ZALO-147406 format. One record per residue: residue number from 0; residue in one letter; y, z, x of N, C-alpha, C in turn. Coordinates in steps of 0.2 Angstrom, whole numbers. Layout:
// ZALO-147406
@kelo->NUM | voti->a | n_yy->Y | n_zz->Z | n_xx->X | ca_yy->Y | ca_zz->Z | ca_xx->X | c_yy->Y | c_zz->Z | c_xx->X
...
//
This chain:
// ZALO-147406
@kelo->0 | voti->m | n_yy->301 | n_zz->671 | n_xx->647 | ca_yy->303 | ca_zz->672 | ca_xx->652 | c_yy->299 | c_zz->668 | c_xx->656
@kelo->1 | voti->s | n_yy->301 | n_zz->665 | n_xx->660 | ca_yy->298 | ca_zz->660 | ca_xx->667 | c_yy->293 | c_zz->663 | c_xx->669
@kelo->2 | voti->d | n_yy->290 | n_zz->657 | n_xx->672 | ca_yy->283 | ca_zz->658 | ca_xx->677 | c_yy->287 | c_zz->658 | c_xx->684
@kelo->3 | voti->e | n_yy->293 | n_zz->659 | n_xx->685 | ca_yy->296 | ca_zz->659 | ca_xx->691 | c_yy->295 | c_zz->668 | c_xx->694
@kelo->4 | voti->i | n_yy->298 | n_zz->673 | n_xx->687 | ca_yy->298 | ca_zz->677 | ca_xx->686 | c_yy->291 | c_zz->684 | c_xx->686
@kelo->5 | voti->l | n_yy->291 | n_zz->687 | n_xx->692 | ca_yy->285 | ca_zz->691 | ca_xx->691 | c_yy->288 | c_zz->696 | c_xx->689
@kelo->6 | voti->r | n_yy->284 | n_zz->703 | n_xx->683 | ca_yy->286 | ca_zz->708 | ca_xx->682 | c_yy->279 | c_zz->712 | c_xx->687
@kelo->7 | voti->y | n_yy->283 | n_zz->717 | n_xx->691 | ca_yy->279 | ca_zz->723 | ca_xx->694 | c_yy->280 | c_zz->728 | c_xx->694
@kelo->8 | voti->t | n_yy->278 | n_zz->733 | n_xx->692 | ca_yy->280 | ca_zz->741 | ca_xx->692 | c_yy->278 | c_zz->743 | c_xx->700
@kelo->9 | voti->l | n_yy->283 | n_zz->749 | n_xx->701 | ca_yy->286 | ca_zz->751 | ca_xx->706 | c_yy->286 | c_zz->760 | c_xx->705
@kelo->10 | voti->r | n_yy->280 | n_zz->765 | n_xx->708 | ca_yy->279 | ca_zz->770 | ca_xx->709 | c_yy->282 | c_zz->775 | c_xx->714
@kelo->11 | voti->v | n_yy->286 | n_zz->776 | n_xx->713 | ca_yy->291 | ca_zz->780 | ca_xx->718 | c_yy->294 | c_zz->785 | c_xx->718
@kelo->12 | voti->n | n_yy->295 | n_zz->790 | n_xx->721 | ca_yy->296 | ca_zz->798 | ca_xx->719 | c_yy->305 | c_zz->796 | c_xx->716
@kelo->13 | voti->r | n_yy->304 | n_zz->801 | n_xx->709 | ca_yy->311 | ca_zz->803 | ca_xx->707 | c_yy->317 | c_zz->801 | c_xx->709
@kelo->14 | voti->k | n_yy->317 | n_zz->809 | n_xx->715 | ca_yy->324 | ca_zz->809 | ca_xx->716 | c_yy->325 | c_zz->803 | c_xx->722
@kelo->15 | voti->l | n_yy->322 | n_zz->801 | n_xx->726 | ca_yy->324 | ca_zz->796 | ca_xx->730 | c_yy->326 | c_zz->788 | c_xx->725
@kelo->16 | voti->f | n_yy->322 | n_zz->787 | n_xx->720 | ca_yy->325 | ca_zz->782 | ca_xx->715 | c_yy->332 | c_zz->782 | c_xx->714
@kelo->17 | voti->q | n_yy->333 | n_zz->789 | n_xx->711 | ca_yy->340 | ca_zz->790 | ca_xx->708 | c_yy->346 | c_zz->791 | c_xx->715
@kelo->18 | voti->k | n_yy->344 | n_zz->792 | n_xx->720 | ca_yy->348 | ca_zz->788 | ca_xx->728 | c_yy->348 | c_zz->783 | c_xx->727
@kelo->19 | voti->f | n_yy->343 | n_zz->778 | n_xx->726 | ca_yy->343 | ca_zz->772 | ca_xx->727 | c_yy->347 | c_zz->768 | c_xx->722
@kelo->20 | voti->r | n_yy->346 | n_zz->770 | n_xx->715 | ca_yy->352 | ca_zz->766 | ca_xx->711 | c_yy->358 | c_zz->768 | c_xx->710
@kelo->21 | voti->y | n_yy->359 | n_zz->774 | n_xx->715 | ca_yy->367 | ca_zz->776 | ca_xx->715 | c_yy->370 | c_zz->770 | c_xx->721
@kelo->22 | voti->v | n_yy->365 | n_zz->769 | n_xx->727 | ca_yy->367 | ca_zz->765 | ca_xx->732 | c_yy->368 | c_zz->758 | c_xx->728
@kelo->23 | voti->a | n_yy->363 | n_zz->757 | n_xx->724 | ca_yy->364 | ca_zz->749 | ca_xx->722 | c_yy->368 | c_zz->749 | c_xx->716
@kelo->24 | voti->d | n_yy->371 | n_zz->755 | n_xx->714 | ca_yy->378 | ca_zz->754 | ca_xx->708 | c_yy->384 | c_zz->756 | c_xx->713
@kelo->25 | voti->y | n_yy->382 | n_zz->758 | n_xx->719 | ca_yy->390 | ca_zz->757 | ca_xx->724 | c_yy->389 | c_zz->752 | c_xx->726
@kelo->26 | voti->e | n_yy->385 | n_zz->745 | n_xx->729 | ca_yy->385 | ca_zz->738 | ca_xx->731 | c_yy->385 | c_zz->735 | c_xx->724
@kelo->27 | voti->g | n_yy->388 | n_zz->737 | n_xx->718 | ca_yy->388 | ca_zz->732 | ca_xx->710 | c_yy->380 | c_zz->728 | c_xx->710
@kelo->28 | voti->r | n_yy->377 | n_zz->729 | n_xx->711 | ca_yy->372 | ca_zz->727 | ca_xx->709 | c_yy->368 | c_zz->732 | c_xx->703
@kelo->29 | voti->s | n_yy->360 | n_zz->729 | n_xx->699 | ca_yy->357 | ca_zz->733 | ca_xx->699 | c_yy->351 | c_zz->736 | c_xx->702
@kelo->30 | voti->a | n_yy->348 | n_zz->740 | n_xx->701 | ca_yy->342 | ca_zz->742 | ca_xx->704 | c_yy->337 | c_zz->738 | c_xx->707
@kelo->31 | voti->n | n_yy->337 | n_zz->733 | n_xx->701 | ca_yy->332 | ca_zz->726 | ca_xx->701 | c_yy->335 | c_zz->721 | c_xx->708
@kelo->32 | voti->r | n_yy->340 | n_zz->720 | n_xx->706 | ca_yy->343 | ca_zz->714 | ca_xx->710 | c_yy->344 | c_zz->720 | c_xx->718
@kelo->33 | voti->e | n_yy->344 | n_zz->726 | n_xx->719 | ca_yy->347 | ca_zz->729 | ca_xx->724 | c_yy->339 | c_zz->727 | c_xx->728
@kelo->34 | voti->i | n_yy->334 | n_zz->728 | n_xx->724 | ca_yy->326 | ca_zz->728 | ca_xx->727 | c_yy->325 | c_zz->721 | c_xx->729
@kelo->35 | voti->e | n_yy->328 | n_zz->714 | n_xx->723 | ca_yy->325 | ca_zz->709 | ca_xx->725 | c_yy->331 | c_zz->708 | c_xx->732
@kelo->36 | voti->q | n_yy->336 | n_zz->712 | n_xx->733 | ca_yy->339 | ca_zz->706 | ca_xx->739 | c_yy->335 | c_zz->712 | c_xx->745
@kelo->37 | voti->f | n_yy->332 | n_zz->716 | n_xx->746 | ca_yy->329 | ca_zz->721 | ca_xx->752 | c_yy->324 | c_zz->715 | c_xx->755
@kelo->38 | voti->i | n_yy->319 | n_zz->714 | n_xx->748 | ca_yy->313 | ca_zz->709 | ca_xx->747 | c_yy->316 | c_zz->704 | c_xx->753
@kelo->39 | voti->k | n_yy->321 | n_zz->699 | n_xx->750 | ca_yy->322 | ca_zz->694 | ca_xx->753 | c_yy->324 | c_zz->696 | c_xx->761
@kelo->40 | voti->h | n_yy->328 | n_zz->699 | n_xx->763 | ca_yy->330 | ca_zz->702 | ca_xx->769 | c_yy->325 | c_zz->701 | c_xx->771
@kelo->41 | voti->r | n_yy->318 | n_zz->706 | n_xx->771 | ca_yy->310 | ca_zz->706 | ca_xx->774 | c_yy->309 | c_zz->701 | c_xx->776
@kelo->42 | voti->v | n_yy->308 | n_zz->695 | n_xx->771 | ca_yy->303 | ca_zz->692 | ca_xx->773 | c_yy->308 | c_zz->687 | c_xx->777
@kelo->43 | voti->k | n_yy->313 | n_zz->686 | n_xx->776 | ca_yy->318 | ca_zz->683 | ca_xx->781 | c_yy->315 | c_zz->684 | c_xx->788
@kelo->44 | voti->e | n_yy->318 | n_zz->693 | n_xx->790 | ca_yy->313 | ca_zz->696 | ca_xx->795 | c_yy->309 | c_zz->693 | c_xx->798
@kelo->45 | voti->f | n_yy->303 | n_zz->692 | n_xx->794 | ca_yy->296 | ca_zz->693 | ca_xx->795 | c_yy->296 | c_zz->683 | c_xx->798
@kelo->46 | voti->e | n_yy->298 | n_zz->680 | n_xx->793 | ca_yy->298 | ca_zz->675 | ca_xx->797 | c_yy->303 | c_zz->670 | c_xx->802
@kelo->47 | voti->k | n_yy->308 | n_zz->676 | n_xx->803 | ca_yy->310 | ca_zz->672 | ca_xx->808 | c_yy->306 | c_zz->675 | c_xx->814
@kelo->48 | voti->e | n_yy->302 | n_zz->679 | n_xx->814 | ca_yy->300 | ca_zz->683 | ca_xx->819 | c_yy->290 | c_zz->678 | c_xx->822
@kelo->49 | voti->h | n_yy->287 | n_zz->677 | n_xx->814 | ca_yy->280 | ca_zz->674 | ca_xx->814 | c_yy->281 | c_zz->668 | c_xx->812
@kelo->50 | voti->g | n_yy->286 | n_zz->664 | n_xx->808 | ca_yy->285 | ca_zz->658 | ca_xx->806 | c_yy->288 | c_zz->658 | c_xx->801
@kelo->51 | voti->e | n_yy->289 | n_zz->653 | n_xx->794 | ca_yy->287 | ca_zz->652 | ca_xx->789 | c_yy->281 | c_zz->653 | c_xx->784
@kelo->52 | voti->i | n_yy->281 | n_zz->658 | n_xx->780 | ca_yy->275 | ca_zz->658 | ca_xx->778 | c_yy->275 | c_zz->654 | c_xx->772
@kelo->53 | voti->e | n_yy->267 | n_zz->649 | n_xx->772 | ca_yy->265 | ca_zz->645 | ca_xx->765 | c_yy->262 | c_zz->649 | c_xx->763
@kelo->54 | voti->i | n_yy->265 | n_zz->645 | n_xx->756 | ca_yy->263 | ca_zz->650 | ca_xx->750 | c_yy->260 | c_zz->641 | c_xx->745
@kelo->55 | voti->d | n_yy->252 | n_zz->645 | n_xx->742 | ca_yy->250 | ca_zz->640 | ca_xx->740 | c_yy->252 | c_zz->638 | c_xx->731
@kelo->56 | voti->k | n_yy->253 | n_zz->631 | n_xx->729 | ca_yy->257 | ca_zz->632 | ca_xx->722 | c_yy->253 | c_zz->632 | c_xx->717
@kelo->57 | voti->d | n_yy->247 | n_zz->636 | n_xx->715 | ca_yy->245 | ca_zz->637 | ca_xx->710 | c_yy->246 | c_zz->640 | c_xx->705
//
């Protein structure tokens, strides 16, 4: 697996996640891809309001 890909364990209510997977499937995405889209959208909103987030290249 690439160094660019991070694994992260998410703990969430089972029924809520089942509904989330339904929505992801409806949109033609995996649950993982749907989460990634939400994260991208949220970061974009944040940066629009507060400026670009600088990340160290460690």
